[in-house]
C-alpha positions in Angstrom: -13.9 -13.7 -2.8 -12.3 -12.7 0.9 -13.0 -9.3 1.3 -10.3 -7.6 3.8 -10.5 -4.0 5.2 -7.4 -2.2 7.0 -6.8 1.2 8.3 -4.1 3.6 7.1 -2.8 6.0 10.0 -0.3 8.9 9.8 1.3 10.9 12.6 0.4 9.7 15.7 2.1 9.7 19.2 3.6 7.0 20.8 0.7 6.3 23.2 -2.0 7.2 20.7 -0.2 4.7 18.0 -0.4 2.3 20.2 -4.1 2.3 21.5 -4.9 2.7 18.1 -3.4 -0.3 16.3 -4.5 -2.3 19.4 -7.9 -1.1 19.1 -7.9 -1.8 15.1 -6.9 -5.6 16.3 -9.8 -5.8 18.8 -12.1 -4.4 16.2 -11.3 -7.2 13.9 -9.5 -5.1 11.1 -7.5 -7.4 8.4 -4.5 -4.7 8.6 -2.6 -1.6 9.5 -0.9 0.7 6.8 1.5 3.4 7.2 2.2 5.1 3.7 6.2 6.5 3.4 5.7 10.3 2.8 9.4 11.7 3.6 8.5 15.4 4.3 5.8 15.2 6.4 4.6 14.4 10.3 3.7 10.9 9.3 5.6 8.2 10.8 8.3 6.1 9.2 6.3 3.0 8.1 9.3 0.1 8.5 10.2 1.6 12.2 6.1 1.7 12.9 5.4 -1.6 11.6 8.1 -2.9 13.6 7.2 -1.3 16.8 3.4 -2.5 15.4 4.3 -6.1 15.4 5.6 -6.1 18.9 2.3 -5.0 20.2 -0.2 -6.9 18.2 -0.5 -10.3 17.4 -3.1 -10.9 14.6 -3.0 -7.5 12.9 -1.4 -7.4 9.5 1.2 -4.7 8.8 1.0 -3.2 5.7 3.2 -0.2 3.8 2.9 1.4 0.7 6.7 2.1 -0.1 7.7 4.8 -2.4 11.0 4.4 -5.0 13.5 6.1 -3.6 17.5 5.6 -3.7 17.7 2.6 -1.2 20.2 0.3 -1.3 18.2 -3.1 -2.4 20.2 -5.5 0.1 19.4 -3.2 3.1 15.8 -2.7 2.1 15.5 -6.4 1.9 17.3 -7.4 5.0 14.9 -5.0 6.5 11.7 -5.9 5.5 12.3 -9.5 5.9 13.7 -8.9 9.1 9.8 -7.3 9.8 8.1 -10.2 8.4 10.0 -12.8 10.2 9.8 -11.0 13.7 5.9 -10.6 13.2 5.5 -14.2 12.0 4.7 -13.6 8.6 2.2 -10.6 8.9 3.9 -7.9 6.4 1.9 -6.7 3.3 3.9 -4.6 0.8 2.9 -2.0 -1.8 5.5 -0.1 -4.0 4.5 3.1 -5.4 6.0 5.7 -7.5 5.7 8.5 -4.7 4.8 11.9 -4.4 5.4 14.7 -7.5 6.1 17.8 -5.0 9.4 19.5 -5.0 10.1 18.7 -1.5 9.5 14.8 -2.1 11.4 14.6 -5.0 14.3 15.7 -3.6 14.1 13.7 -0.3 13.6 10.7 -2.7 16.6 11.3 -4.5 14.9 9.4 -7.6 13.7 11.7 -10.1 10.0 10.9 -10.9 10.8 9.9 -14.9 13.4 7.2 -13.3 11.4 5.7 -10.8 9.6 3.0 -13.4 13.1 1.9 -14.1 13.7 1.4 -10.6 11.0 -0.6 -9.8 11.8 -2.9 -13.0 15.2 -3.9 -11.6 14.5 -3.5 -8.0 11.4 -6.2 -7.8 13.0 -9.0 -9.5 16.2 -8.5 -7.8 14.8 -8.3 -4.2 12.8 -11.0 -5.1 16.0 -13.1 -5.5 17.7 -12.2 -2.5 14.9 -13.1 -0.4 14.8 -16.4 -2.1 18.7 -17.5 -3.5 22.0 -17.4 -1.9 25.2 -15.8 -3.7 23.2 -13.6 -5.9 25.1 -12.5 -9.1 23.1 -9.1 -10.6 24.7 -6.9 -13.0 21.8 -4.2 -14.1 21.8 -0.7 -15.1 21.4 0.5 -11.4 22.8 -2.4 -8.8 25.6 -4.8 -9.7 26.5 -7.6 -7.2 28.5 -10.7 -7.1 27.7 -13.1 -5.1 25.6 -11.4 -2.0 23.2 -13.5 0.1 20.6 -11.9 2.4 20.0 -13.3 5.8 17.2 -14.0 7.6 14.8 -14.9 5.0 11.3 -13.5 5.3 8.8 -15.7 7.2 6.3 -15.8 4.0 7.6 -17.9 0.9 7.1 -15.8 -1.2 6.6 -12.3 0.4 4.4 -11.0 -1.9 5.3 -7.6 -3.5 1.8 -5.5 -4.9 2.2 -2.0 -6.9 0.1 0.9 -7.1 -0.1 3.6 -9.8 -2.7 4.2 -12.4 -0.6 5.3 -15.3 -0.4 2.7 -18.4 3.2 2.6 -17.8 2.2 1.3 -14.1 -0.5 -1.1 -15.2 1.9 -2.8 -17.5 4.1 -2.9 -14.7 1.7 -4.4 -12.4 0.9 -7.3 -15.1 4.2 -8.0 -15.6 5.8 -8.1 -12.4 3.6 -7.8 -9.1 1.4 -10.0 -7.4 -1.4 -7.5 -6.8 -2.4 -4.0 -7.7 -3.7 -1.4 -4.7 -4.3 2.3 -6.5 -5.6 5.0 -5.2 -8.0 8.2 -6.3 -9.8 6.2 -9.2 -13.5 5.6 -9.4 -14.7 1.8 -9.4 -15.1 2.2 -13.0 -11.5 3.2 -13.7 -10.6 0.5 -11.1 -12.4 -2.2 -13.5 -10.4 -0.8 -16.7 -7.1 -0.9 -14.6 -7.5 -4.5 -13.7 -8.4 -5.4 -17.4 -5.3 -3.8 -18.4 -3.4 -5.5 -16.0 -4.8 -8.8 -16.7 -4.2 -8.4 -20.4 -0.2 -7.6 -19.9 0.1 -10.6 -17.3 -1.2 -12.6 -20.0 1.1 -11.3 -22.6 4.0 -12.1 -20.2 2.8 -15.5 -19.6 1.6 -15.0 -16.0 -1.4 -14.3 -14.2 -2.3 -12.0 -11.2 -4.3 -13.6 -8.7 -8.1 -12.6 -8.9 -8.1 -11.7 -5.4 -5.0 -9.6 -5.3 -6.7 -6.4 -6.7 -7.8 -3.6 -3.9 -8.6 0.1 -3.2 -6.6 2.4 -1.1 -9.5 4.9 -0.3 -9.8 8.3 1.6 -13.0 8.5 3.2 -14.7 11.7 5.3 -17.2 11.7 7.8 -18.8 15.5 7.3 -17.0 17.0 4.4 -14.1 16.9 2.1 -11.5 18.9 3.8 -9.7 21.3 1.6 -6.7 19.7 1.8 -8.1 16.7 0.3 -10.2 18.7 -2.5 -6.4 20.3 -3.6 -4.9 17.2 -3.5 -7.4 15.9 -6.1 -7.5 19.0 -7.7 -3.6 18.5 -8.5 -3.3 14.6 -9.1 -6.9 14.1 -10.9 -7.8 17.6 -12.4 -11.1 18.1 -13.6 -12.5 15.3 -11.6 -15.1 15.8 -8.6 -13.5 14.9 -5.3 -17.3 13.2 -4.3 -16.4 10.5 -7.0 -13.4 9.7 -5.1 -14.2 10.6 -1.7 -17.3 9.1 0.1 -18.5 11.2 2.6 -20.7 9.6 5.4 -21.3 6.3 6.3 -23.9 5.1 4.0 -21.8 6.5 1.1 -19.0 4.7 2.3 -20.6 1.3 2.4 -21.7 1.9 -1.1 -18.7 2.8 -2.2 -17.3 -0.2 -1.1 -20.1 -2.3 -2.4 -19.5 -1.0 -6.0 -15.6 -1.8 -6.1 -16.2 -5.1 -4.8 -19.0 -5.7 -7.5 -16.4 -5.5 -10.2 -13.8 -7.9 -8.4 -12.3 -5.8 -6.1 -11.7 -7.4 -2.4 -8.8 -5.7 -0.3 -9.4 -1.9 1.1 -7.1 0.3 3.1 -9.3 2.9 4.2 -7.7 6.3 5.1 -9.3 9.1 7.1 -9.6 12.6 5.2 -8.5 14.5 8.4 -7.1 12.7 12.0 -9.7 11.8 14.5 -10.3 13.6 17.6 -10.4 9.9 19.4 -8.7 7.6 17.4 -10.2 4.4 19.5 -13.9 5.8 19.2 -13.0 6.7 15.4 -12.0 3.1 14.8 -15.0 1.6 16.7 -17.5 3.7 14.5 -15.9 2.6 11.3 -15.9 -0.9 12.1 -19.7 -0.8 12.9 -19.6 0.8 9.4 -17.7 -1.5 7.0 -16.8 -4.8 8.9 -20.1 -6.3 8.2 -18.8 -6.4 4.7 -15.5 -8.3 5.6 -15.7 -12.1 5.0 
């Protein structure tokens, strides 16, 4: 099983961002990750990854994209362009997105409708990356003979899904190439994987056994109150220390626990911005990259 460890970054100034991602590549991390959160100061993921593609050579470029009222043709072209310009380094995870009122307004798709958008959009985007003259008549989108160029460098360009709800697990088994949840314990992750495998088998397909990962927040000294509040909202009644390891030893031990239940791809996200990103990345590399295989 190939263990791969990436790092998620948030809002950085241009000089900081360039220095951070280049140090990430020098340290040997597998991938950079940018999340799509429209109403905060984090970088736009597509613009950020396009920039990162130009200042790195090996670092993979990952994004967790929300379900928004996007035109799927435009999105397919944007993602294919980044993958081609980076020589096949793009990693994709689609997630339902935030549930606060401001983000709901920005996304343009009510929470209850996002599953239906994923169900229709994912197969359609895959067709746009592989077929010419696509004809599609769905509930949300209708096209009569449309083609998208350039094609992605990767054949196929995989799409993973996030989410822990029962419907998300079913969707991951039926449609996705992999699963990257957040805010779940190793035991919950193992149960989710079993549910995905069962849904995939029922749909007559299989998710690659090495395509299961975790997006995990970690803290150096203490879990910030902002993270405690976030967890209380999304996982009420769950002890934050079960989801956010604190300190180097706890981080390594938590990663090993996920590895023991068959998870091999990790996105590590600092609980709060680092005073000096290059130093923080050096320290993180020392803590965890010995696990990478």
